[in-house]
Every structure is written in C-alpha cells, then in structure tokens.
N, C-alpha and C positions, 0 to 999 in steps of 0.2 A: 504493500500500500504506500502511496506517495503522500508525503506531507507537504510542507511549504516548498515553493518553487522559486526559480531564479527570476528575480526582478519583476518589474511591472511594465505593461505596455502603455506608453504615454499617449495622450491625445494627438500629439504631433506625429508620432510614428504611425498611429492608425490612419491619420489623414494622409500621410505620405504614401502608404501602401494602397489606399483607395485611389489616389491620383495615378499611381504607377499602373494600376490594373484597369483604369478607365472608370469614369463615373457611371453609376447606374441610371439608365433612362427611367423616366416615370413609368410605372406599370399601368395596366388598364384601370380605369376609374370605377368600373362597375363590376361587382363580384361575378365571376363566372364567364365574362366575355371581354373581348378587347375593346378599347375605346375607339379605334379607327383602323383602317386597312393597313397602315404602317406597322401596327402591332400584331399582324397576322402573317404567318408564313405562306408559302405557295399552296399548302394543303388546307389553309384556313385555321390552323392551330395558333394559339397565342405564343408570342415570342418573349414576353416579359411577365414576371410574376405579379399576380394581383395580391398586394400586401394588405391584409385586413388591419384596421386600426384597433389593436387589442388593448390600448391603454386603459379603457374603461372596463375591460374584463379583469385585468390584474389589479387595478386600483379604482374600483367603482366609487361613486359618490353615494349610491343607494343600492341596497340589495333586498329583493323580495324572496322570502323563504316560503315556498308554497308547500303546505303540508307540515308546517312547523309544529313542534310538540314540546311540552315540558313534563310529560308524564314519565316518571322514572321507570326504567326497564324497557322502554320502547326504543328501537333503533333510531327513529327520527329525532328523539330527544338528544341523543349523543351528537348527532350531526348538527342539530340546531345550536347546541352549546358551543361546538367548535366554530361554527360560522359566526356566532356572536363575538367570540374572542378574536377571530381573524378580522372581522369588520372593525372592531375597535382599534386594532393595530394599524389598519390601512386608512382609518378615518372615514369609514362608510357608515351610513345610517341603515339600520335593519328594519324591514317591514314584514312581520309575520303574516301569513295568509292561511286561514283555516275557516271552513264554513260554520263550525259550531263552537269555536273557542273565542271568548271575548278578549283574551290576552294570553301571551306566551312569555314566560319569564318576566312578567310584569310589563311587557310591551303590548299596547293595543293591537288586536288582530284585525285585518281586513277580511271580509267574508269571501271575496272573489278578487280576481285580478283587476276587474273594473272598478273596485272600491279602493284601490291603492291611493294614498293621499297625494302623491306627486310623481314626477318622472322617476323611472327606475332604469339603472344601467345594467343590472345583472339579476336574473331570476334563477334561483336554485330550486329544482323540481324534485321534491321528495314524494313522488307519486309513482304508482306502478305503470301507468300508461300516460306518457307525456303528450301523445298526439292531440287529444282534445284541447290542450292548453295552448297549442301553437297559435291558433287564430286569435285567442284572447290576448296573448302576449304581443302579437303584432298590432292588434287594435290599440293596445296601451302604449305602443311605440317603445317597448322594451328592446334594448340593443342586443343583449346576450342572455343565453340560458345554458344551464348545465343539467343534463339528465343522467341520474345515477342508475336508472332502471336497467335490469338485464332482461334476457329472454328475447334477444333480437338475432342478428345475423350469426352470432356465435353458437346458436342452438340448432341451426339447420335451415331447411327450405322455408318453412312457415315463418320462422323468425326473420329470415332475410327479406321475405315479402313485407313483413311489418316494418322493418327498418327502411326499405325502399319507400313505403308510403309516408313514413315520418320524414325522410329526406326530401321527398317531393313537396310536402307541406311546408317545411322550413324554407326551401328554395323559393317557393312562391310568396312567402311571408316577408322576406327581407330580414328576418331574425337570424342571428348566428348562434349555432348550437354546438356545445361540447358534449360528446357522448353519442348515443347512450352507452351503458355498461362502463362508465368511468367511476371515479372515486374522489376523495377529498384532498388528493395530493396538491392541487393548486392552492389550497388554503392552509398549508402547513405554516409553522412558525419558522421563519428564516432568521438566522442571526444577523443583527444589524451592527455588530461591533467589528466586522471584518471589512477590510478595504482591498483595493486593487481590482483588476479585471475579474469578472465573475464567470461562472459556468451557468448557462441556461440549460435546463434539462427537459427532454421530451421523452415520454414513455407510453407504450400501449399497454403495458402491464405494470401497474403501480408498484408491486413488490420488487420488480427488477430495477427500479430507480433508487431503492433504499441505500445501496452502497455508495452511490454518488452523493445522495443527500447527506449521508453521514460524513462526507469529507469536511463538512463545517467543523466537526470536532477536531480536525487536524489543522484548522486555520484557513481552509479554502473557502472562498466566498461563493455562495449560490444565490442567483438573483431571481429565477423563476423555475416553476415546475409545471409542465403542461401534460396532464394524463389524458391522452386523446381517446382512449377507449375504442369504440367501434367506428368512429369517424363518419357518422352519417352526414355531417356537414364539415365543421372545422377538422382539419387533418394535419398530419406532421408537417407537410409542406407549408401550410399557413404559418405555423409557429417558427419554422426555420426562417422564412422570409421576414417575419416580424423581428425576431431576435437578432438577425443579421444587421439591423439598423439601430439597435439599441446601443448607446455609447458605453454602457457599463459591461456589456457582454464581451468577454474575451474568447470564449469558445462555446460551441453548442454540442451537448452530449445527447445522443439518441439511443433508445432501445426500440427497435422496429420489428414487429412481427410480420406485417404485410403492408405494402404500399397501396393506398387507395387509388392513386392515379400516377402513372410513371412520368407523364409529361409535367404535371404540377411539381413533382419532386425534383425533376431536373431544373425547372425554372427557379425553384427555391434555392437549390444548390448553386446555380449560376449567380443568383443575387448574393449569396454568402461569399462566393469566390471573388466577385467584383469588389466586395467590401473587405476582402482579406480576412474574413472571420472563419476559422477552422470549424468544420463539422466532423465530429467523431461519432461513429455509429456501430452498434451491434445490430446486425441484421440476421434474424432467425431464418433458417431455411436452406442452409448449405447442404443438408442431407434430406433424403426423402422423408425420414421419420420426423425431422424437425419441421419440415414444410407441412406435414399432416397435422402436427400438434398446433402449429401456429394458425392454420386455417380453422381448426375447431375452436380455438380460443377467441379469435377476433372476427372470423368470417371474412377474412381478406384473401385475395389471390396472392400467393407468395411470389409467383413468377419464376422464370428460369433463372437459376442462381448465377450462371456464368454471365448472363446479360446484366443482371443487377450489379454484379461485381464490376463489370466493365464500365457500366454507366456511372457508378460511384467514382471510380478512378478518373473517368473522363472529366468530371466536374470537381475533382479534388476532395471528395468526401473520403475520409479516412476510416476504413472498415477494420474493426478489431473483433476478436472472437469472444473474449470473456469480459465480465463486468469489472474485474480487477484491472484489465487493460484499458477499459473505458475510463475508469477513475484516473489512472496514472497518465494516460495520453491526453485526455481532455484537460487535466490540471496543468500539465507542462505547457501545452499549446495556449492555454488561456493566459498564462502568467509570464512566460519567458520572452525576453526581447528577441528581435530577429537576429539570426546568426551573423557573425563577422566573417566566418569562414566555415567550410564544411569538413575540415579535418578534425578527427577525433583522436585523442590521446588517452590511453589507459594507464593509470598510475596506481601502483600498489606497493605494499611492503613485502610481497611474496612473489617470487618469480613464477611459481606454479599458478597462482591466482591470476597474475597478469597475463600469462600465456593463454590460459583457458578463456578468460574474458575477451582477449584479443581475437581468438579463434571464433568465438560466438559473434562478436561484433562484425568481423569480416563476413561471416556467413549471413548476417542480417543485412548486408549491403552497405555497411558504413565504411568510409574511407579512413584508413589509419596510415597517415603519411609517415615516412621515416624522417625523423628530426635531422636537421642539418648537422654537419660535423662541428660547426661552431657552437650550436646549441647543446650538442652532446658533451663537448669539452667544458662548457659552462656548468652543466649538471654534474660532471665528474669532479668539480671542485668540492662537492658535498657528498657524492655517492662514490663508493670504491670503484676503481677502474675495472675490476673483474665482473661487475654487474652490467647488464645491458640497459642502456637508456635510449635506444633508438626509437622505441615505441613497439610494445609497451615499455614503460619506465619502471624499473625495479629498484627501490631504494635500499633493500636489504633489511629494513626494520629500524635500525638504530637512529638514523637521522631524524625520524619523526619525534624523537624524545627531546630535541633541543631546537635551537634557532635555525638549524639547517632545513627543517621540514618546511617552514614557511617560504624560505628562499627557493626551494625546489619547485613548489607550487607556482610561485610568481614567475619563475623562469619559464615554465611550461606555458603558462597563460600569455606570456609576452611574445611567444612565437606567432608571427602573422598568419601562418598556415593553420593554426589551431583555433577551432571555434567551440569545441566541446571538450571538457575534461571529465572523465569517468573514473571514480575511485571506488573500487569494491572493498568493503570491509567485511570479511567473511564471518567475523565474530568479535565480540568485545574482548579487549585485552588491556584493561586499565593498567597503568596510566597512559600507555602509548596511544591507545585508540582515542582517549579523551583529548590528548594534545593534537592528534591528527585531525579530528573533526573540527576542533576549534580553529586550527590553522586554515582549513578549507573554508569555513564560514567567514573568517576574517579576510581571506584573500578574495572571496566572492564579492565582498562589499566594495572592493576597489577595482573591479573589472566589469566590462559589459559582455563578457563571454559566459557561456553556460557551464556551471559546475554541478555535476551529478554525483551523488553518493549512494551506493547500494549498501544498506545496513542489513547484513545477512543474519543477525542474531534471531533465533526463533522466539526469544522472549519479548523483546521490544519494550522493556520497562526501564532500560538503562538511561541514566541522566544524559549521557552523550547523545542518545537518540531523542528522547522525549523532550528535553529542554534545549539542547544546543541545535541539533539539526532541525527539528520541527519548529523551533523558535526563530529560525532564519527565514527571511523573505527572499533570500538570494540564492539558496542552494536547493536543488531539486533532489528530494530524498525518496528512494525506492526501497522496497523490501526484497525484490528479486531482480536478478540480472536480466532475465528475459523481458520483464516489463520495462526495465530501464532502456534496453536496446530497442524495443518496439516503439517506445515513446520518442526516443531521440531520432530514430529513423523517420517517424512521422513528422517530427518537428522540422527536420532539415528538408524533407520532401515537400511539406506544406509551404514553406517560405520559398523554395525553388519554384514550385508550381504557381503561386500567386504573383511572383515577380514577373513571370512570363505570360500570365493569363490574359487571353483575349477572348471575349465571349463569342462562341460560335453562333449564337442567336443574332448577333449584330450583322453577320455576313450571310445569314440564311436567305435564300431567294424568296422574294415577295410575289413574283409573277412567273408564270410558266415560260420555259424556254421554247424556241422553235422546234427543238427535238421532241418536246412533249406532244405537240399536235400530230407529228408523223407517227410517233410511237403509239399513241392512244388508239389510232385507227387500226392498229394491228392486234389489239387485245380482243379476246373473245370471253365475255363474262362466264365464269363458272367452268372454263375449259382449260386444259393443258395445251400449250402451243407445240407444234412440231419443232424439231430442231431448226429446220429452215426458217420458220416464222420467228422463232426465238432469236436467231442470229440477225434477222432483219430488225428486230427490236434493238439489239445491241448496235447495229450499224447506224440506226437513227440517232443514237447518242454518241456517235463518233468512236465507238469501240471497234477496233480492227478485228475482222474475221478473215478466214482464208478465202481465196478465190474459189467459188463453187457454183455448180448448177444443179438444179433439181430436174431429173429426167424420168421418163416413164417407159423407156424401151432400151434394149441393148444397143441398138444403133445410135440412139440419142446419147447413151453413156459414152460410146466411143468418140462421138463428135465432141462431147463435153470435155473428155479427158484431153483431147488434142488442144482444145482452147485453154483449158486450165493449165496444162503443162505437166508432163510426167516428171517424177512418179506421182501417183494420185492415191487417195483414200476413198473408198466407197462405203456408204452407210445407209441403212434403211432409215426412212424418215416418216414419222407418223405422230398423231396427237396423243397416243397412249403408250409410247415407248419411252421408258425411263432409263433402263440399263441395257444398252445395245450390246456391249461387249459380252455380258453374261449370257445373252440370248444368241450369240453367234451372228450378230447382224452388222459386223464391221469387217472390212478387208483393207489391209494397209500395204503400202509398198508396191503397188501395181505399176508395171513399167511398159506394158504393151497392150495393143488393142485386143488381142486374144484373151489376155488376163482380165481385161475389163469386161468382155462379153461373158466369160465364165463366172466372174464375180457377180454380175447382174443376175444371172440365172440362179446362182447359189443363194443370194440374198432374198430374192423373191420366193424361192422354194422354202427357205427356212422360215420366212414370215408366214407363209401359208401353213406350214407345219405347226408353228407356235401360235397360230390364230391371231396374228398381229395385222391390224389394218394399216395399210401404207397410203401415204399421199405421193410417194415417189421414192427414188433412190438418189441420194446426194453423191455427186462426184466432186471431190474436194482437193484442193492443193495440199500436198503433204508438207508439213512443217516439222523440222527436226532441230536438234541441238539447242534445247532450252530447258528451263526449270519449270516443272509442272506445278501450277498453283490452282487454287480454287477461290473464286470471289462470288459472293452471293447475297441475296436479300431474303430474309424471313420476317414473319410478322409475330411479334411478341405481344402477348395479351396485355401487358402493362405499358410497354413503351411504344408499341406500334412497329413500324418498319425498322429493322436493324440490318447492319451490313457486316458481313463476315469475310475474312481473308485467311487463307491457310495453305498448307501443303496439299496439293491436289493429286489427281490421277485415280487409278482404280482402288487404291488403298486409303482413300481419304477417311472412310469410316473407321478404319483400323488405327491410323495414325492419330486422328483427332487432335491435330496440331493447328489450332485456329485461334484467331483473336476477333473480337466483336466490338462494334461501336454503335451508338444510337445517333442517327442524324438529328441535327446538323453537326458536322465537325469539319475542321480545316485540314490543310496539308500536313501540319505537324502531327496531328492525331492519326492521320493515315500512315505516316511513317512510324509512329509509335506502335501501331498495330503490327507492322512487319517486324519491328524490333522485338516484340513479345514472343514471336514464334520460336519454338525450340530448334527448328530446322533452319533458322535464319542464315546460318553460315553457308547453306547451299547456294544462296544468292550471291555470296561473296566470291564464289568460285572455289571448287575443291578438286583434288586429284588432277590438276592441270587444266581444268575447265576455266574459261574466262568468266569474269564477273558478269552477273545478269543485269539487265536494264532496270534497276530499282526505280528510277524516275518514271518509267513507263508503267510499272506495276502500280505505283502510287496514283498515277493519272487515271488508270482504269478504276481503282477503288473510289476515287472522287467522282468519276462519271457514273458509276453504279450508285453512289450515294445520291446523286442528282435524280436518278431514276426512282430511287426509293422515296425521295421527298415528293416528287411530282406524281408518281404513279402508285404511291403506297396504299391508297384507298382501293385500287383496282388490281394491284399486283400482289398476289398472296406469297409467291415464292419465285426466286430467280437463282439459278445455279449455273455458273460458268465453270465448267470442269471438263478438261483442263484448260486453264489459261496458260499458254506457254510463254514464259518470259525469256526473250532472246538475249544474246550477249549485249553488253552495254552499248547504247546508241542505236540498237536495231528494233526496239519496241517490244510489244507483247501482242499475242494473237489468241483470240478465243476459239479454240478448236471445237468445242461442243457447248451447248447451252440448253437448259430446260427452264421453261417459264410456265407458271400456273396462275391463272387469273382468278380474281375473287368473284 
C-alpha cells in the first residue's frame, strides 16, 4: 500500500500541460446530442464529450429525501440519518418527503414532491420503484436524483426491461439520475484536513472502492466518490468528463464492471487526456468467468476485452488489475510532479536486492541507464571500489549509518539522466534503516525528481514507516516492489503520452469522401460480397489490388491471363466462399495457356462438387516476395467499427498476432499498432530479406480506417488477407478480401 507521494502538482504545471496537449473544445450543449454539425463525425456520432454540470449533485443547496424515516430499525432511517449528516457538512438544507409523517427527525415533512417548499437540487429516492416519481421530479424542476432500488438490469431480462423504461422516462424528463442499484458512497465523510491534488473515485461496485477511500488514512486526499450502479442515465463517462475539469483532481480512479457506451467512454477519456488528468482503471472482464460475473452484477455488456484494452491504451487510460495497484498508481499519478527524465536508478544497501529489483524493473519496461564514469567515480568517494555503482547502486550497508548516505542520494539525484530513484528496503534494521529513510525524505525535499521507497516489512508498524515515510509529502512509499514498478511505469508512460497527445477526434472526417459514394454503390445489404466485388471496394478507397479479370469460360481465362501477364493465380469467386484454399479453389503459379485451361476446369468441377455457387473465376496477377499481413474491420458491440492489423496468411487464426484500434486514430497510432505485433521484426527484414514497405502498410491501415468510419453502419466485416507488403518503396497489394454487409 502506498502512503504519501512525491510533491504536488501546481496550478501552473497543470495549465502548462493543458496548453501542451491542446485546449478542449466546448462539448455539445444538450445532453445526448451534438450542438451542431461540426461536433459530429462522418457517421453522425459526437466528437466531443457532453460534460454534465454535476456541481449541484456533489454540493447541493437543497436535498429532498423521498421516503425519509426516523423509525428505529428501518433501513430508510439509517440512510436518512447519514444524509442529514452529509447535508450538514456540505451546507445543504434537507426536505423530508413522506405521505403520512408530519416530521422526520424533527424536520417538517412534505407529503409529495409537489409540496416541497422550494427549489431542490438533489432528490434521494428511498422507494422500491423510482419510475412513478420521475415525472413529478421533472415537474418540480429537480436537477438530480439518486435511486438506490435494485431489481433492474442486474436481475435478468425482466429487470433490464424495467431499467430501459426508467431510462426512457429520465431521458424525456430532463432529470439526471444516478443508479438504480447504487448506494451511499457519494455521501461519505471525506477528510477535509488533507491538501494537495486529490483522487476522484468512480465505482460500479461500492465495496470495491473501499480500499481507495481508505487511502485518506495514509494522508491521501479524496475529493469525490461516484457509485454509478446500473447507469440507467449518469454513467462512468459522465463523471470522468466532469472530474477531468475539476482543478482539485489530480487523478481519476475507476472500478469498471461494464461500459454503458464505448463511444461516450472514449470521448470522456479524450477530455481527460486533453487536460492531462490521468485515468487509472480496473476493468473487470479479462476472462470469460469475470465477464459473466460482471454482467450478472450490473447488467452491462462487458465487451471484447482485447478491444477494450486497446481502446484504453489509445486514449491513455491506465489499466491495472488489482485494487492495490489502483490505490498505488492513482496516488502516485495524482501527486507526483512531471518527470525531469525517464531514467530510473535502483539504490540499495544489498547487492542481491539491487540486482533483483533491477531485473524486475527492466522486465517492467523501465529504462535503467548506466551512470557515467564521472558519476560512478563520485559515488566511489563514499562507496568501496569493489561494489558496483553503475546502476543498480550498491552501497554495501555501512555508508547509510553516517553522513555518506545523504551524499550518495544527492549525487544520484543530481544526474541529469535520472528522473526516478527507487530504494527497496527489504526489512527494518534499526538504526541503519531509520537513518536511510530519513536521508531519503530529506533529500526528496530538495529535489523535483521522484523518490520511491519500497518498505518491505510485513509488519508496517515501525516508526520509520508510519511516521517518517508516511509523514512525507515528497516520497512515494510502497509496500511491494511490483506495485512500485507498475506505478512508476504508468507515471512515466502517462507524462510521455500527454506530452505528445493530439486528439484524434479533432482530425476525424466530418463529411464523406468521394470514395464513399463509389464504395457504397457496391454494398449489398445483408450479403457477403464476392472476392471480386470486395476488391472493387478496396480499389474505391485507393487500396492497391492485383491486376485481375473475372471470367466465365476457359477461353476467357486464357485471354485474361495473357492480358494480366504470366505467371497468374486463378481462384473461384462467389458470394458464399470464405476459405478458398481449404476448399481447393485456388491455383497458383500458372505459366501457360494449357495450365490455365486445366485450372479453369478443375476449379469449376471442385465448386460443383463442394456445392459452391460461383459468379466466375478470377485470373489474377501473381505477387511474390513480400510479408503477408492481415488488415480488417469488425464491429464491436461497445465501440462500433474497429480496425485490426496483424500477421496474415492461412495461419492467421493460429498465430493470433494482431493489434486493434477504435477509429478515429492518426498515423502514429497506426504505427503503434504495427509496433505491438510480436512478429514485427518480419517487416524489418530477416534471413537476408529486404525490409518491407512499412509506410505502405500504415497507409493501407489508415485507408481501411476511413472505410470503417464512412461505411461502419453498413459494413459488418472486412478482411484483407493476405495483404502482401512488398520491399521498401514498392507498396502493398491486397491479394484477397472478404466483405460482409450489414
């Protein structure tokens, strides 16, 4: 568990990184729709997050508690009591509402919503069925409501239908609703004696937020807690967008079981990235079992995890697995100043500990630079010559007991290539450990670099830990090496990401291209296109295909081969053929007219035997000497069209070496897709082969993305396999394509 962390993020530094990343354009003015055509992409989807004004939700001036009670032993009584205490803390006036009670806890009751004595910002609904109250609340111009009731989408089909009815009523009313199936977490008692940038917390399961909320006991400030429940109206994305613009929020921590709408989530993540506010998320559903459990709990569609994972990386959302990682990573990102350098030094009193942590750090993707000879010579003034100080730095133990310890730490931090110092303390060994942590804390006060300490004691009651380390606002303290490295990697990645971030939504096409009109005419709703028609679709978007002709006779095939140029490939073409090679419907390397005639006969005979309907035989230019890739479009239930690139050929399902992105994205993201592939080195040239035309591959990915954006509503699936990437400077050619229309 991480305690106090390094430094604070100043208003000036926050403003600087907002300017560096580009100011956020105003979002749509009306909930659920864009303000004008400039805020819509080519498919009519919004380009900017609609940010709800939640100020009066979190700090209302007046609160109506509908179903309030003061009868001891009743659940509503405990809730009413907690709401009264919370309202007093935030300065809100409470109006109990109950049809038969004259007063609750001495406060006069209104019989109905219509009888409320004045305007109400927030209504808390302590009723089993909130639906009948929606119209009354809208009539009274109540801005926000919270529904605790369960029995909705989390219970199955009937509950989902009831939730849909509630959502429709809320949408028509103009009211904003939190829940149903939520809890009291938004109304917890937050410590007001802590300062510095805060963590804002969003959870779909209230219990899962408890560890983050408990960070206040270690001196970490928490500003808000949004328990979104079933998200019939207000959702995770709404709170991310709102928190991203709050000046006190240094990081947003999320526990997400399912996303209500993928597009809304990406728009919210984009807003946070524009403002440089880190979003750290635990997203349930990496496994089939986790996905089933999440769906049963909140009634959400979990979505394909590889798409969710890629989409989060695309917009800088930091995904972690455990709640302990969520605590530590969010705290570090909320409170640490931007790095001065990305070099990490491991400093320890034990060579074994230093070597082990250095191995783990390198495996975690951190860069451990070798310190310069001059820096090593300086360190050897205080550390024996026989100990290594190249990185990791091993002091042998004794120097930490006197003035040498502080000098060693300051010398390491003075190195311009060092941005982070990690000191693992495997266990307490007073007085040396006490002197070591005091020197680290004192040195951290004089530097703008990140100092991390891993306090490995299983006890955690030592004064060096409880008082010195946790008492520091400048040192990031962790209990495990793994969490430390995860957080430091996220810290460096986040600042690297935001420094270069340019929102893809700013560059997304607003109007169809000329290619769209030509391509749309080729689509056949509800049908799969033949290879020939699919290639025409590619050609419409400027994607290169081989020279080819579709023929219906052996004589026509011979003429076509002469025009295409030998050697040729011949393939059966039809609307219901997906895997031609497996069916024996491909012939390659044909070099003569007689071979072409024989191939035509064999292909048509095989098609009849396999009961495959043909629209003809394709006679194609034969393309060799390239790297086989696959580029495609699929439709994700959460995010809509997605673009995939990977190693192609007949073994694509076996290799499963692919990367995915959600449009829109730019050239750099397309290049990142290629960099993510395990087989990336094949494109660099192996075993004497020349490097492949990477630029041509990236261009095809971007053109396919344009297809996905413009045809996404009508194109269910596109599969270019193989796309042969030729040697550098020679381009890429789509040898085969499959397209399925919606």
